[in-house]
LUMMI-127058 format. One record per residue (C-alpha): x, y, z; residue number from 0. Coordinates in steps of 0.001 Angstrom, whole numbers. Layout:
LUMMI-127058
+---------+---------+---------+-----+
:       X :       Y :       Z :   i :
+---------+---------+---------+-----+
:       X :       Y :       Z : NUM :
...
+---------+---------+---------+-----+
END
This chain:
LUMMI-127058
+---------+---------+---------+-----+
:       X :       Y :       Z :   i :
+---------+---------+---------+-----+
:   59614 :   22033 :  -20656 :   0 :
:   62757 :   20932 :  -22434 :   1 :
:   63946 :   17215 :  -22209 :   2 :
:   67303 :   16380 :  -20588 :   3 :
:   68232 :   12708 :  -20391 :   4 :
:   68820 :   11132 :  -16965 :   5 :
:   72008 :    9144 :  -17177 :   6 :
:   72337 :    5475 :  -16012 :   7 :
:   74896 :    6652 :  -13422 :   8 :
:   72438 :    9281 :  -12165 :   9 :
:   69662 :    6980 :  -11796 :  10 :
:   71913 :    4445 :   -9979 :  11 :
:   73111 :    6942 :   -7571 :  12 :
:   69879 :    8311 :   -6714 :  13 :
:   68123 :    4987 :   -6137 :  14 :
:   71119 :    3440 :   -4376 :  15 :
:   72501 :    6340 :   -2357 :  16 :
:   69305 :    8555 :   -1976 :  17 :
:   70818 :   11898 :   -3196 :  18 :
:   72041 :   13466 :   -6488 :  19 :
:   74045 :   16546 :   -7050 :  20 :
:   73305 :   18769 :  -10300 :  21 :
:   75976 :   21329 :  -10866 :  22 :
:   74899 :   24717 :  -12360 :  23 :
:   71229 :   23898 :  -12061 :  24 :
:   70388 :   27590 :  -12196 :  25 :
:   72495 :   30502 :  -13719 :  26 :
:   74057 :   33378 :  -11876 :  27 :
:   71275 :   35890 :  -12807 :  28 :
:   68527 :   33584 :  -11503 :  29 :
:   70567 :   33064 :   -8273 :  30 :
:   70736 :   36870 :   -7892 :  31 :
:   67018 :   37270 :   -8510 :  32 :
:   66188 :   34493 :   -5826 :  33 :
:   68419 :   36120 :   -3354 :  34 :
:   66885 :   39649 :   -3939 :  35 :
:   63309 :   38111 :   -3421 :  36 :
:   64465 :   36112 :    -501 :  37 :
:   66119 :   39035 :    1141 :  38 :
:   62997 :   41207 :     744 :  39 :
:   60844 :   38507 :    2360 :  40 :
:   63064 :   37833 :    5274 :  41 :
:   63621 :   41669 :    5931 :  42 :
:   59792 :   42150 :    5846 :  43 :
:   57617 :   42086 :    8830 :  44 :
:   55385 :   39413 :    7093 :  45 :
:   54301 :   36594 :    9550 :  46 :
:   51937 :   34545 :    7381 :  47 :
:   53755 :   31462 :    5925 :  48 :
:   56844 :   32377 :    8057 :  49 :
:   58968 :   29529 :    9376 :  50 :
:   61337 :   30551 :   12203 :  51 :
:   62875 :   27900 :   14146 :  52 :
:   65721 :   26571 :   16071 :  53 :
:   66263 :   29233 :   18678 :  54 :
:   65904 :   32076 :   16037 :  55 :
:   68899 :   30763 :   14095 :  56 :
:   66872 :   29892 :   10968 :  57 :
:   64345 :   32088 :    9186 :  58 :
:   62374 :   31697 :    6014 :  59 :
:   58961 :   30977 :    4497 :  60 :
:   56783 :   28182 :    3295 :  61 :
:   54937 :   28003 :      41 :  62 :
:   57351 :   30636 :   -1172 :  63 :
:   56315 :   30179 :   -4722 :  64 :
:   53038 :   32046 :   -3953 :  65 :
:   54932 :   34951 :   -2188 :  66 :
:   57186 :   36216 :   -5094 :  67 :
:   57140 :   35627 :   -8783 :  68 :
:   60864 :   35215 :   -8792 :  69 :
:   60380 :   31578 :   -7461 :  70 :
:   57958 :   30439 :  -10075 :  71 :
:   60510 :   29407 :  -12697 :  72 :
:   61922 :   26833 :  -10143 :  73 :
:   58564 :   24977 :  -10471 :  74 :
:   59529 :   23515 :  -13869 :  75 :
:   63374 :   24283 :  -13960 :  76 :
:   64619 :   22755 :  -17045 :  77 :
:   67845 :   21608 :  -15476 :  78 :
:   66176 :   19739 :  -12821 :  79 :
:   62542 :   18873 :  -13113 :  80 :
:   62899 :   16641 :  -16330 :  81 :
:   65239 :   14630 :  -14214 :  82 :
:   62814 :   14363 :  -11383 :  83 :
:   60027 :   13121 :  -13741 :  84 :
:   62200 :   10344 :  -15077 :  85 :
:   62948 :    9400 :  -11437 :  86 :
:   59471 :    9645 :  -10039 :  87 :
:   57056 :    9492 :  -12937 :  88 :
:   54312 :   11725 :  -14211 :  89 :
:   51950 :   11400 :  -11270 :  90 :
:   53462 :   14099 :   -9113 :  91 :
:   52712 :   17550 :   -7850 :  92 :
:   54431 :   20247 :   -5818 :  93 :
:   54284 :   19427 :   -2165 :  94 :
:   56328 :   22288 :    -674 :  95 :
:   58441 :   25315 :   -1610 :  96 :
:   60539 :   26296 :    1327 :  97 :
:   62989 :   29273 :    1668 :  98 :
:   65472 :   28787 :    4438 :  99 :
:   68085 :   31140 :    5704 : 100 :
:   70427 :   29643 :    8151 : 101 :
:   72481 :   32035 :   10353 : 102 :
:   76064 :   31514 :   11602 : 103 :
:   76103 :   29222 :   14693 : 104 :
:   76170 :   30731 :   18120 : 105 :
:   79650 :   30930 :   19841 : 106 :
:   78299 :   28614 :   22439 : 107 :
:   77111 :   25834 :   20064 : 108 :
:   78795 :   22575 :   20554 : 109 :
:   80807 :   20797 :   17806 : 110 :
:   77933 :   18157 :   17686 : 111 :
:   75393 :   20793 :   17245 : 112 :
:   73048 :   20110 :   14151 : 113 :
:   69969 :   22178 :   13583 : 114 :
:   67930 :   20746 :   12047 : 115 :
:   69238 :   17403 :   13452 : 116 :
:   69450 :   14234 :   11565 : 117 :
:   65936 :   13343 :   10376 : 118 :
:   63860 :   11869 :    7592 : 119 :
:   61380 :   14002 :    5687 : 120 :
:   57625 :   14290 :    5612 : 121 :
:   56669 :   15094 :    9168 : 122 :
:   54805 :   12341 :   10998 : 123 :
:   55348 :    9524 :    8604 : 124 :
:   57980 :    7766 :   10758 : 125 :
:   55716 :    7916 :   13748 : 126 :
:   52814 :    6603 :   11689 : 127 :
:   54304 :    3735 :    9824 : 128 :
:   57676 :    3240 :   11264 : 129 :
:   61283 :    3099 :    9673 : 130 :
:   60756 :    -444 :    8465 : 131 :
:   57772 :     296 :    6302 : 132 :
:   58588 :    3894 :    5147 : 133 :
:   57843 :    4158 :    1407 : 134 :
:   59592 :    6676 :   -1098 : 135 :
:   57030 :    9292 :   -1555 : 136 :
:   58982 :   12497 :   -2109 : 137 :
:   61865 :   13964 :   -4058 : 138 :
:   63318 :   17239 :   -2851 : 139 :
:   65376 :   19566 :   -4935 : 140 :
:   67461 :   22080 :   -2919 : 141 :
:   68764 :   25150 :   -4966 : 142 :
:   71832 :   26622 :   -3088 : 143 :
:   72240 :   30297 :   -3437 : 144 :
:   75452 :   31003 :   -1454 : 145 :
:   78900 :   29440 :   -1709 : 146 :
:   79197 :   26385 :     505 : 147 :
:   82395 :   25163 :   -1083 : 148 :
:   84281 :   25155 :    2280 : 149 :
:   83458 :   22904 :    5290 : 150 :
:   81201 :   23910 :    8091 : 151 :
:   79261 :   26485 :    5680 : 152 :
:   75853 :   25300 :    6592 : 153 :
:   75480 :   22870 :    3685 : 154 :
:   72956 :   19988 :    4006 : 155 :
:   74711 :   16752 :    5312 : 156 :
:   73654 :   13357 :    3771 : 157 :
:   74029 :    9793 :    5010 : 158 :
:   74417 :    7958 :    1541 : 159 :
:   72440 :    4865 :    1242 : 160 :
:   70316 :    5720 :    4354 : 161 :
:   67155 :    5607 :    2056 : 162 :
:   67365 :    1970 :    2349 : 163 :
:   67551 :    1811 :    6231 : 164 :
:   64770 :    -198 :    8126 : 165 :
:   65670 :    1448 :   11346 : 166 :
:   66804 :    4655 :   12944 : 167 :
:   70217 :    6085 :   11911 : 168 :
:   73153 :    5481 :   14117 : 169 :
:   74808 :    8685 :   15320 : 170 :
:   78322 :    8940 :   16798 : 171 :
:   77821 :   10873 :   20007 : 172 :
:   81510 :   12181 :   19738 : 173 :
:   80966 :   13666 :   16211 : 174 :
:   77151 :   14158 :   16117 : 175 :
:   77007 :   12371 :   12713 : 176 :
:   76826 :    8917 :   11214 : 177 :
:   79988 :    7311 :   10153 : 178 :
:   79455 :    7692 :    6519 : 179 :
:   78454 :   11430 :    6620 : 180 :
:   78823 :   13480 :    3338 : 181 :
:   79268 :   17253 :    3324 : 182 :
:   78928 :   18117 :    -253 : 183 :
:   80993 :   21094 :   -1575 : 184 :
:   78436 :   23350 :   -3466 : 185 :
:   78575 :   26637 :   -5372 : 186 :
:   75813 :   29178 :   -6011 : 187 :
:   73352 :   27563 :   -8514 : 188 :
:   74193 :   23956 :   -7584 : 189 :
:   71175 :   21853 :   -6767 : 190 :
:   70833 :   18551 :   -4637 : 191 :
:   68041 :   16008 :   -5021 : 192 :
:   67144 :   13729 :   -2195 : 193 :
:   64302 :   11638 :   -1314 : 194 :
:   62175 :   11543 :    1884 : 195 :
:   63855 :    8456 :    3388 : 196 :
:   67398 :    9905 :    3027 : 197 :
:   68657 :   10905 :    6404 : 198 :
:   69974 :   14469 :    6403 : 199 :
:   70898 :   17406 :    8660 : 200 :
:   72465 :   20770 :    8386 : 201 :
:   76215 :   21134 :    8717 : 202 :
:   77527 :   23637 :   11358 : 203 :
:   77828 :   27240 :    9883 : 204 :
:   80978 :   28577 :   11265 : 205 :
:   81274 :   31239 :    8714 : 206 :
:   80146 :   34957 :    9006 : 207 :
:   77457 :   34460 :    6292 : 208 :
:   73952 :   33365 :    6230 : 209 :
:   73259 :   30189 :    4198 : 210 :
:   70436 :   30704 :    1734 : 211 :
:   68604 :   27899 :      12 : 212 :
:   65246 :   27250 :   -1472 : 213 :
:   63812 :   23681 :   -1382 : 214 :
:   61134 :   22541 :   -3857 : 215 :
:   59595 :   19198 :   -2979 : 216 :
:   57595 :   16883 :   -5314 : 217 :
:   55399 :   14138 :   -4149 : 218 :
:   53201 :   11629 :   -5705 : 219 :
:   49696 :   13123 :   -6193 : 220 :
:   48147 :   10928 :   -3493 : 221 :
:   50345 :   12587 :    -933 : 222 :
:   48964 :   15824 :     582 : 223 :
:   50873 :   18908 :      62 : 224 :
:   52598 :   20067 :    3065 : 225 :
:   52441 :   23890 :    3096 : 226 :
:   49385 :   24806 :    1085 : 227 :
:   45873 :   23412 :     541 : 228 :
:   44862 :   25166 :   -2540 : 229 :
:   47116 :   27498 :   -4517 : 230 :
:   45908 :   30979 :   -5331 : 231 :
:   44075 :   31255 :   -8589 : 232 :
:   46285 :   34034 :   -9713 : 233 :
:   49389 :   31817 :   -9294 : 234 :
:   48098 :   29028 :  -11320 : 235 :
:   47154 :   31532 :  -14110 : 236 :
:   50813 :   32490 :  -14508 : 237 :
:   52212 :   28835 :  -15335 : 238 :
:   51859 :   26522 :  -18307 : 239 :
:   49951 :   23256 :  -18282 : 240 :
:   52821 :   21340 :  -16716 : 241 :
:   53002 :   24062 :  -13981 : 242 :
:   49179 :   23817 :  -13551 : 243 :
:   49483 :   20085 :  -12966 : 244 :
:   52222 :   20640 :  -10368 : 245 :
:   50217 :   23172 :   -8573 : 246 :
:   46952 :   21254 :   -8611 : 247 :
:   45263 :   23620 :  -10924 : 248 :
:   43049 :   21164 :  -12887 : 249 :
:   39302 :   20352 :  -12346 : 250 :
:   36506 :   18792 :  -14407 : 251 :
:   34454 :   21643 :  -15767 : 252 :
:   31343 :   19754 :  -15217 : 253 :
:   32288 :   18843 :  -11578 : 254 :
:   32513 :   15166 :  -12052 : 255 :
:   35209 :   12927 :  -10785 : 256 :
:   37676 :   11461 :  -13179 : 257 :
:   40551 :    9055 :  -12293 : 258 :
:   43858 :   10626 :  -13133 : 259 :
:   42366 :   14018 :  -13853 : 260 :
:   45105 :   16555 :  -14246 : 261 :
:   48075 :   14087 :  -14990 : 262 :
:   47754 :   14575 :  -18792 : 263 :
:   50390 :   17398 :  -19197 : 264 :
:   53243 :   15408 :  -17642 : 265 :
:   52033 :   11992 :  -18975 : 266 :
:   52088 :   13526 :  -22523 : 267 :
:   55499 :   14900 :  -22074 : 268 :
:   56671 :   11556 :  -20985 : 269 :
:   55163 :    9934 :  -24010 : 270 :
:   56559 :   12561 :  -26386 : 271 :
:   60153 :   11970 :  -25044 : 272 :
:   59896 :    8250 :  -24523 : 273 :
:   60033 :    8290 :  -20598 : 274 :
:   58758 :    5187 :  -19157 : 275 :
:   58600 :    5056 :  -15258 : 276 :
:   59110 :    1841 :  -13371 : 277 :
:   58467 :    1699 :   -9715 : 278 :
:   61564 :     886 :   -7554 : 279 :
:   61674 :      52 :   -3860 : 280 :
+---------+---------+---------+-----+
END
């Protein structure tokens, strides 16, 4: 995996505002391959790993990296993952890979309609520990495959700075959004990072197009993956050592426990490139 230096401004924005936009994270041909693969899956009758929700307005698949080889390169995408490691350190793994197709809103949908609604990520953590004690545990990278440069195209909405909130987000009932809502203007191939504490929702989709996006989420390795338990051996065999770490593919050949087993690929990458991770609140 090549090295791209995270700038001081990128670091400041991510830590202070909870999100970061990376333009042209993947090229046009990669976008085409991902759409071709995603369209095949959504058009299929496959039900395992399928994630249909919100009154049929959304369709997609969990752990999509194991369903089509087109998604494997995103695991160590060279325009995004080096930045993630600089922000989160070497002790990480893949927690989720989630393909989501969001259909145009139904005609009867109210202007305040948001599906999914405003929320923080990692299901159950708010209920378990509360907003005041919620730690930073996950970084999601959303790769957008369709043109969301116009408002109300179904992009992900963010509340900048909400990653530091110690309480629930205040929503204006007249608009359905917080006062500082941000709707990013995105082109196919753009990516957005955001952490689990950052409040976000889906904008209305008033176009006649399906919004297509794939989310790759990376957690600290002490956080359980969300959409798989053990990845298929044939998938792990297709990736390099860094990919194997991210997929949880390391084990002691003698079956003994070793603290930190499997972190070496990214730890060595950090050492080679002078990356020093410092924990932040």
